[in-house]
N, C-alpha and C positions, 0 to 999 in steps of 0.2 A: 790327073784330071779326068773327070767323067765327060764323055762326049755328049754333045747337044742332043743327038738322036736318041740316046738312052735315058735322057732326063725325063721325069714325069712332067706332063704339060702343065699341071696345076701347081708345081713347086714354085714357091716364092721365097725370097731371102728372109730368114728369121734367125735371131740369136737368143730368143727368150728361152730360159731353162728353168727359172723359178716357178714352181707349181706344176711342172710337167711331170709325166710319169717317170721320165729319166731322173729328174731331180728327186722325186719321192724315193726312187730306188736307191739313189745315192745316200739319202738319209737313212734308209732302212738297212742297207747292206754296206757298211763302211769298209769291209774287207776288200770289196771290188771297186773302191773309189777311183784308183788310178786308171783301171781299165775302162770304167764308165766315162771318166773325163776325156780319155782319148777318143772314145767312140763319139762323144758329143762334139769334140773338135773336128773329127772327120766328117760328121754329119753337117756341121756348119760349113765346112769347106766344100762339101759336095753341093749343098744348096747354093753357095756363093758361086760355084763353078758354072752355074746356069748362065750367069751374066758374063762369063769370060769367053771371048772369041776363040775359035779353034786355033787360029794363027795368032799367037801372042805378038809375033813380029809385026802384024798389021795394026796393033794398038799403038796409039800415040803415047808419048812419054807422060803426058798428063793423066791419061787413062790408067797407065800402069801405076803411077804414083798414087792415085786415088784408091786403086785396088789394094795395093800394099798397106795403105793407111787404114782401110776398112778392116782388113784381116788382122792388123796389129791391134786395133781397138777391141775387136771381138776376142782376141787372145787374152788381152788384159782383163776384159770383163769375166772371162771364164776363170782366170786365175783368182780374181777377187771373189767370185762366187765359191770357188773351191776353198779359199781361206775361210770364208764365212761358214761353210759347211763344217770345216775342221773345228772351228771354235764352238759351233753348236753341238757337235758331237762330243767335244771335251766337256762342255757344260752338262750335257745329258749324262755322260759317264760320272761326273761329279755328283749329280743329283741322285743317280742310282746308288752310288756308294754311300751318300748321306742317308738315303732312304733305308739302305741295308743296315747302317749303324743305328738309326733311330728306331726302326721297326723290328727288324729281325734280331738284332743284338741288344735290344732293350732289356733292362734287368727284370722286367715283369712280362707276363704273358698277355698277348692281345688276341682276342677272338671276335669274329663277326658271326652272329647267330641269327638264323632266319626265324620267321614267325612260327614255324613248326619245330623250332629247337635244334635245327641242324647246324653244324659248323660250316660256314661258307669260306672263312679265311682265318688263318692263324699264323703267328710268327714262330720263329725257331725256339724262343724261350718257352712258349706254351707247349710246343711239342716235346721239349726236353723235360718240363715239369711232369708231363703225363707219360713220359717214357716211350713215346712212339715217334715215328717219322712224321713230317708235316703232311705228306701225301696220305698217310693213314687216317689223319684227322678229318679230311675233307668229306663233307656230306654225311658225317656220323653225328648222332645226337650227343649233346654235351652231357646229358644225364647218364650216358654210358660210363662216364668217368667220375660219377658222384656216388658216394657210398649209399647203399640202399636205405640205411637208417636216417640219412639226411636228405632224402629226395623231397620230403615235404617242405623243408627249408627253402630249397631252390624253387619249388612250385609257388610258394607264397611270394618269394622274391620276384619271380617273373610276372606273377599276377599283379602285384602292386606297380611294377614298372609299366605294364600295359595300361592299367586303369588310371594311373596318375600322370604318366608321362614324365615324372620327375626321376632324377638319378636315384638308384637304390644300392644299398650295400648289405652284405651278409657274410657270415663266416660258416663254413661247413667243411666236412671231410671229403676229400677226393681220393680217387684210387688210380694208381699207375697201372701200366700194362702188365707189370710183373706181380700185381696183386697187393703191393704195399700201399698204405694210405698215408695221407698227410693233411694237415689243416691248411685251408686256403681262404683268402679274403677276396671277395668278388665285388667289383664296382661296375655297375651296369648303367648304360645310357641309351635311351631310345632315340634312333635317328632314322633317316631314309637313305636307301642306297642310291646309286647314281641313276637308276631307272625309276626312282620314286617308291620302291618297295620298302615297307617298314622292316627294319632290322634292329638289332641291339648290339652295341659295342661293349665288350666285357674286358676289364682289366683284371687279370688273374695273378694274385700274389701269394707266394708260399709264406705262411705264417709260422715261424719257428716256435717250438714249444715254449721257450722262455718268453717270447713276445706274447704268445697266447695267454700264458699265465699272468703276465703283466697287465694285459687288457682285462682279464677276469678280475684281478685285484683292483684295478681302477674302477671297474663297475661296482664291485663290492664296497669300495670306499665311498663311492657316490651314494649308494643306498644307505650306508652307515651315517654319512653326513646328514642326509635328509631325515633319518630317524632321530639323530641327536637334536636337530633343530626343531623337530615337531613335538618333542616330549615336553611335559609341563615341569619336569624336574631340571635343576641345574646340575650339569655333569662336568666332572673334571677327571682327566686321566693323566697320571704321572708315571714316568718310567722308573726303572730301578736306580737311575742316577739322580733322581730328584728334578728332572726336567719335565715340564708340561708338554705332553705329546698331542693332546686333544682336549677341547672344551667347547661347550655350546654357548650361544649368546645369552641364554637364560641364566647360566651360572654368573656371567659378568653383571647382568642386571640385578639379580638377587643380592649379590654381595656389593653392588655399587662400586665395581672396580674400574678405574680409569683405563683407557686404551693402552697408554704407555706402560702401565704396571703389568697388565696381562700379556702385553706383547713381549715382555722380557722372558716369558715362559720359565721363570725361575720359581720353584715352589717355596723357597725361603722368603723371597720378596712378597709373594702372595700371602704367606702366613703372617708376615709382619704387618701387612695392610689390614687383614681381616680381624686380627686380634683386638684392635682398638674398638671394634663394634660390639664385642661380646660382653655379657654380664659377668661371665666367669672364663676369662681367657686362659687361665692356668689349666683348668679341666680340659678345655678344648685342645690345647697343645700337648697335654699328657696323653690323650687318646691318639693323637697323630703320631707321636713318637712310639707309642706302644704298637700301633699297626705297622709302622716301618720296621720295628724290631722283630715283629712276628709276621712276616710277609704272607704266610699261608692262612692267617686268621681273618675272619669277617667281624664286623661290629655294627651295632645300631644304638643310637642315642638321640637325645634332643638337645638343641642349643637355644639358649635364651639370649636375646639381644638387649642392649641398653635401651633401645627405643621401644621395647615391648614385643617385638616380633619373636616368633618361635619357629625354628627349623627342625625337621627330622634329618639326621645324618646317617647314611648307610654306606659302608665301605666293604669292598671285597677285592681279592687279588685278580689281576689280569693274566690270563694264561695263553700261551701258544702251545697246543698239545698239552704236555705235562710240565712245561717250563713256565715259571712265574717271571714275567717281564715288566710288571708294574702294578699299579693299584688304581682302582676306579672309586671315585668319591661321588656320591649322589646326595643332593640336598632338595628338600621339599618344604615349601612355606606352608605351615599348618596353623598360622596365627588365627585366622578366622575360625577354623575348625576347633582349635583349642578354646577360644572364647565361647563358642557355641556349646562345647562340651561342659565347660565350667558352669555356664548359665543353666544348662539342663541338670547338671549334678546338684546345683544349689536348689533348684526347684524340687528335685526329687528328695533332697535332704529335708526341705521344709515339709513336704508331704509326709515323710516318715515320722517327723517329730509330732505332727498333729495327730497322726494315726496311732502313734505308739502309746505306751503306758505312761501317763503324766501324773506325777505326784501333786496332789491338790489338798489344800487345807480343808478339813471338815467344817471349820467354823467360818473363816473369812473368805474361803474359796480361792485363795492365792495359789499360784502354780510355781513349783520349784524348777528352775532351768538347769542346763547341763553344768553350770558353774556353781550350783548350790544356792543361788539367790532366789528369794521368793518375790514373785511379781503378780500384780493384779491380773486376773484372768483376761480382761479385755485388752490390757497392755500386751500380755504374752501372745494372744491370738493375733493382735495387730502386727506385732513384730515378726511373727512367723508365718504369716499368710497374707493374702491380698484382701482380707476382710476389713471393713470399717464399721464403726459403731455410732449409733445415735441413741441418746438416753431418754427414757420415759419411766412410767410406773405401772405395774399391773394392778388389777382390781383387788387382789388379796392384800397386797401391800398397802393400798389406799385404806382399806377397812381396818387394817392392823395399825397403821401409823397415823392415819387421819380419819377417825371414825366420824367426826363432825361433818366431813365432806361426803360421806358415803351416800346420803340421800340425794344430794345434788348430782353425784356421779351416776346413781341409778336412774334418776330422772333424765339425765342427758343421754344415757345409753338407750332408754326406752324411746325417746324422741328420734334418735338416730335410726333405730330399728324400724320405726313406723315410716319414717321418711324413705327408707330403702324399700320397704314394701310398696309404698305408693309409686315409687319410680318404676318398679318392676311391673306394676299393673299397666 
């Protein structure tokens, strides 16, 4: 026990440890937990000793009983607080382990980038991808690890992130510490750090060559699909096994093919359906078989339909490098163009007949047509041009055929001439 003379005069009994510097130290330094708890217990006992008389024998039994009860209660309080600290420490250790698993051992790299482009934080995966220790990444520019030829990709990526505030993605080539390069996929998000400073969080993923090629093929296929659907021609692509690999909607519309038929992707089923629409299905089928028998050949012909439509058909082999893997069929509806061409040709033919050398009778003036028939001139001209006729009689024929009416005609003509002169005045 500490003597009363050595006790500070302002010391007062207190058992509070939560929030004290000692308790904070207990949480921050678990290795010294037992030593710290003992020190706290001795401190409590020292403070409590202030109220203990120097001569315990002079204390009554009731005073001793209360003293022992008070010490026992405080001891239990310390034990409960110690247990609570143990649980808190265990939970903290578990959170640290979970954070390590989720962040440091994640299958992708995580980086926090400052406004100036410096790496503020990175996980072990990012350091491993770049071939350096994590400490070597800190405060270094991310562009240090981006291939020089792809710097502009990252610049535009960062610029769009800042300007739009929306997540951005890109693929570029990065360089490891040993000089080797690899393709990486970057997902960036603009956030604020704990102090409110704008930063960006980047998820860094190594893109294997096979996956990169697959992404490139997916992009190419998307462009091809857009091109197929935007063309005015109906397109059908059939592989070497007779299965439809690709077609556009225009093809289905031109041939009026139901969805269930074209969904079968069987070329024989499609052939059976389209043959019923053609004026000459035998010729159509013969050309198809010829092209499949000669896979390296190309062809061009015209198809006439029962309903009067006319299609152009063009076919050529489909290659991958030098290997033929199928055949492309292209169809174009030229019905309107065909009709317009025929009308134009007919008009040109009419003009040629009228301008050409026409056999004409020297007596009756009839014209002989292409079939050898003799036709009156006005009938021939009417049938071969847009001209129409109205009948009358010229003055010479009047004098020749009707001399008795000549004087009357001359008189009428003179009056008409005078009337015209009067009107002109």
